C-alpha positions in Angstrom: -14.7 -22.6 1.2 -14.8 -23.9 4.7 -17.8 -23.1 7.0 -17.5 -20.0 9.1 -19.7 -18.0 11.5 -20.8 -14.5 10.7 -21.0 -11.6 13.2 -22.5 -8.2 12.4 -21.8 -5.8 15.3 -23.8 -2.5 15.5 -20.9 -0.3 16.5 -17.1 -0.1 16.8 -17.1 -1.1 20.4 -19.0 -4.3 19.7 -16.7 -5.1 16.8 -13.6 -4.7 18.9 -15.1 -6.9 21.6 -16.0 -9.7 19.1 -12.5 -9.6 17.5 -10.9 -9.6 20.9 -12.8 -12.7 21.9 -12.0 -14.4 18.6 -8.3 -13.6 18.6 -6.4 -14.9 15.6 -9.4 -17.1 14.6 -11.6 -14.2 13.5 -11.2 -11.8 10.6 -12.7 -8.4 10.0 -14.8 -8.1 6.9 -14.9 -4.6 5.3 -15.4 -4.5 1.5 -14.7 -8.2 1.1 -12.8 -7.7 -2.1 -9.7 -9.5 -0.8 -10.9 -11.6 2.1 -13.5 -13.6 0.2 -11.0 -14.4 -2.6 -8.5 -15.7 0.0 -11.2 -17.7 1.7 -12.3 -19.4 -1.5 -8.8 -20.6 -2.3 -8.1 -21.7 1.3 -5.4 -19.2 2.2 -7.7 -17.6 4.8 -9.8 -20.0 6.9 -11.3 -17.9 9.7 -13.7 -19.5 12.2 -15.8 -16.3 11.9 -15.9 -13.1 10.0 -16.9 -9.8 11.7 -18.7 -7.5 9.4 -17.5 -4.0 10.0 -18.4 -2.4 6.6 -21.5 -0.5 7.9 -20.0 1.0 11.0 -20.5 4.8 10.9 -17.5 5.4 13.2 -15.2 4.1 10.3 -16.9 5.9 7.4 -15.8 9.6 7.3 -13.5 11.9 5.5 -12.4 15.5 5.9 -9.7 17.9 6.8 -9.2 18.8 10.5 -6.3 20.2 12.5 -4.1 20.6 9.4 -4.4 17.0 8.2 -6.5 14.9 6.0 -8.5 12.3 8.0 -10.0 9.3 6.3 -12.0 6.6 8.2 -10.8 3.1 7.6 -14.2 2.1 6.4 -14.4 4.8 3.8 -14.8 3.4 0.2 -11.9 4.0 -2.1 -14.0 5.7 -4.7 -15.5 8.2 -2.2 -12.0 9.1 -0.9 -10.6 9.5 -4.5 -13.4 11.9 -5.4 -13.3 14.0 -2.3 -12.5 17.7 -3.2 -9.9 18.1 -0.5 -8.1 15.0 -1.5 -8.1 15.9 -5.2 -7.0 19.5 -4.5 -4.4 19.1 -1.7 -3.3 15.4 -2.0 -3.4 14.6 -5.7 -1.0 11.7 -5.4 -3.3 10.1 -2.9 -6.3 10.7 -5.2 -4.5 9.3 -8.2 -3.3 6.2 -6.4 -6.9 5.5 -5.5 -8.3 6.1 -9.0 -5.8 3.9 -10.7 -6.5 0.9 -8.4 -8.6 -2.0 -9.6 -12.0 -1.3 -11.3 -14.7 1.2 -10.5 -16.9 -1.7 -9.2 -14.1 -2.7 -6.7 -13.3 0.9 -5.8 -17.0 1.3 -4.9 -16.7 -1.7 -2.5 -13.2 -1.7 -1.2 -12.3 0.3 1.9 -9.2 2.3 2.8 -8.3 0.0 5.7 -8.8 -3.1 3.7 -6.7 -1.7 0.8 -3.8 -1.1 3.1 -3.9 -4.7 4.4 -4.4 -6.5 1.1 -2.2 -9.5 0.6 0.2 -10.3 -2.2 -0.9 -11.4 -5.6 2.1 -13.8 -5.9 0.8 -16.7 -8.0 2.6 -19.2 -5.9 1.0 -17.9 -2.8 -2.5 -18.1 -4.3 -2.0 -21.4 -6.3 -1.6 -23.6 -3.2 -0.1 -27.2 -3.5 2.2 -28.3 -5.0 4.0 -24.9 -4.8 5.8 -24.1 -1.5 5.2 -20.7 -0.1 6.5 -19.3 3.2 3.7 -16.8 3.4 1.0 -19.4 3.2 2.8 -22.3 4.9 5.8 -21.0 7.0 8.9 -23.0 6.6 7.8 -24.7 3.3 10.1 -22.7 1.1 9.6 -20.1 -1.7 8.8 -21.3 -5.2 9.4 -17.8 -6.6 13.1 -18.0 -5.7 14.6 -19.5 -8.9 11.1 -19.8 -10.4 9.0 -17.5 -12.6 9.6 -14.2 -10.8 8.7 -11.7 -13.5 6.2 -9.9 -11.3 8.1 -10.2 -8.1 10.0 -7.7 -6.0 13.6 -6.6 -6.6 13.8 -4.4 -3.4 13.3 -5.6 0.2 13.3 -9.3 -0.5 14.9 -12.0 1.6 16.0 -15.6 1.3 12.5 -16.6 2.3 10.3 -14.4 0.2 10.3 -11.9 -2.8 6.5 -11.4 -3.0 5.6 -7.8 -4.1 3.3 -5.7 -2.0 0.4 -5.1 -4.3 -1.2 -1.8 -3.1 -1.0 1.7 -4.5 -2.5 3.8 -1.8 0.2 2.9 0.8 2.9 4.0 -1.6 1.3 7.5 -1.7 0.7 7.6 2.0 4.3 6.6 2.9 5.6 9.4 0.7 3.8 12.0 2.7 4.3 10.8 6.3 0.8 9.4 6.9 -0.1 7.6 10.1 -2.8 5.1 11.0 -4.8 5.1 14.2 -5.6 1.6 15.5 -7.7 0.3 18.3 -7.7 -3.1 20.0 -7.7 -5.0 23.3 -4.8 -2.9 24.7 -6.5 0.4 23.7 -5.7 2.9 21.0 -2.3 3.7 19.4 -0.9 5.4 16.3 1.6 4.0 13.8 3.5 5.7 11.1 2.4 4.1 7.8 6.1 3.2 7.4 5.8 0.9 10.4 2.6 -0.8 9.4 4.0 -3.3 6.8 6.7 -5.7 7.7 9.5 -6.7 5.2 9.6 -10.5 4.8 12.9 -11.3 6.6 12.6 -14.9 7.9 8.9 -14.5 8.8 7.2 -13.6 5.6 3.8 -14.8 6.9 3.8 -11.8 9.3 2.9 -9.0 6.9 2.0 -6.2 9.2 2.5 -5.0 12.8 -1.2 -5.0 13.9 -1.8 -7.1 17.0 -4.5 -9.7 17.3 -7.9 -8.1 17.6 -6.7 -4.7 16.4 -8.4 -2.6 13.7 -7.3 0.3 11.7 -9.8 3.0 12.5 -8.5 5.9 10.4 -5.7 7.3 8.3 -4.2 10.8 8.8 -2.1 12.6 6.3 -0.4 16.0 7.2 -1.4 18.8 4.9 1.8 20.2 3.3 3.1 22.0 0.2 4.9 18.9 -1.0 1.7 16.8 -0.8 -0.2 19.5 -2.7 2.4 19.5 -5.5 2.4 15.7 -6.0 1.7 13.0 -8.5 1.3 9.2 -8.7 2.4 7.3 -11.8 1.6 3.6 -12.3 3.0 1.4 -15.0 1.0 -1.9 -15.6 0.4 -4.5 -18.3 -2.9 -2.8 -19.3 -4.4 0.5 -18.5 -7.1 -0.6 -16.2 -7.7 -3.4 -13.6 -4.1 -4.4 -13.3 -1.5 -4.3 -10.5 1.6 -2.2 -10.9 4.8 -3.5 -12.4 6.2 -0.2 -11.1 4.7 2.8 -9.5 6.0 6.1 -8.0 4.4 8.7 -5.7 6.4 11.9 -5.8 6.1 15.5 -4.6 8.3 18.6 -4.8 8.4 22.1 -3.4 10.4 24.6 -5.5 11.9 28.0 -4.7 11.5 31.2 -6.8 14.6 30.2 -8.8 13.2 26.8 -9.7 15.4 24.9 -7.3 13.9 22.0 -5.4 13.5 22.7 -1.7 11.7 19.6 -0.7 11.1 16.3 -2.4 9.3 13.0 -1.7 9.7 9.8 -3.6 8.1 6.4 -2.8 7.9 3.3 -5.0 5.4 0.5 -5.5 5.3 -2.6 -7.6 9.0 -3.3 -7.2 9.3 -4.0 -3.5 8.0 -6.3 -0.8 6.6 -3.3 1.2 5.7 0.3 0.3 9.2 1.7 -0.4 10.4 5.2 0.6 13.5 6.3 -1.4 15.0 8.9 1.0 18.4 8.9 -0.7 16.8 9.7 -4.1 14.9 12.6 -2.4 18.1 14.1 -1.1 19.7 13.9 -4.6 17.0 16.2 -6.0 17.1 18.9 -3.3 18.9 22.1 -4.1 18.9 21.6 -7.8 16.5 22.5 -10.6 14.1 19.7 -11.6 15.6 18.6 -14.9 15.3 15.4 -16.9 18.9 14.4 -16.1 18.4 15.0 -12.4 15.1 13.1 -12.4 16.8 10.2 -14.1 19.6 10.2 -11.6 17.1 10.2 -8.8 15.4 7.2 -10.3 18.6 5.3 -10.5 19.4 6.1 -6.9 15.9 4.9 -5.9 16.6 1.5 -7.3 20.1 1.0 -5.7 20.2 -2.2 -3.8 17.9 -4.0 -6.2 18.3 -7.8 -6.3 16.7 -9.1 -9.5 16.1 -12.7 -10.1 15.6 -14.8 -13.2 12.8 -12.8 -15.0 12.4 -9.5 -13.2 15.6 -7.6 -13.9 13.6 -5.3 -16.2 12.0 -3.8 -13.0 15.3 -2.1 -12.1 15.2 0.1 -15.2 11.4 0.4 -15.2 11.4 1.5 -11.6 14.1 4.2 -12.3 12.2 5.5 -15.3 8.9 5.5 -13.5 10.4 7.8 -10.8 12.0 10.0 -13.4 8.7 10.3 -15.4 6.7 11.0 -12.3 9.1 13.8 -11.3 9.1 15.3 -14.7 5.3 15.3 -14.8 5.5 17.9 -12.0 8.0 19.9 -13.9 5.7 20.0 -16.9 2.7 21.1 -14.7 4.4 24.2 -13.5 
């Protein structure tokens, strides 16, 4: 690990001033569960870290104005256990509980989780493997290489690294937004606009500007969020990243027909993946096993598997179907 300076601001305003002055050379330190790992392997080499994990302005959670509001510095475990999240946003709570280990959930923050970087082994292995995320223009070792854990949706000729997070998948399903602050002031982004698909610039993973911080996440309260679930398929039951995941929600009429549906995918795409066409296929019909399986297949349309990851096409479809049917069984 290279030497770096350490700053510990006393409030959000000081933190923003320090990050503004440091520009792209400084990194915000929240829970540290991702940043320190990347610094140890030389992927991140900041001149300074700005410790924001004790800032009270970022650590809060509650329901106000018809929406769930979670401060970006709130620990994942605290958010997962909050009564309002468990009751009214079960897919969000489940996505948090099924992430990492209890020790990491006690440390990792909501904002840090949203911005975690890929677990692509080539990205983290360093030389001699080329990686356009780590070293723009060097190439992508995963293309034509061992790609069993890589994305089949949203990839490009320059990168097929999978977005690793679970929370963002649940948030994108239910139209969450993030509030950010930085040198140019405050602004709000739909969660769908936070993460960038790789295209020809895979090293640019999000749309935050230099010096900006996520300050909070807001999720509208809704009937479809209340009737929701998150299903995660992984190599082992705990402490593993998703091979496929689905956040789903439905609202049904008195006759059992689906009036509203939400479907988002994780583990199979380069960014959190909203499956709008699959949602439309479910609406107006009873929630049946055949209909859920059809929706899963539609959700995976456009998949581009490589050498070892073709199994994710079927796995993703079945994960969507099983998640939807879990809601049918709960009724």
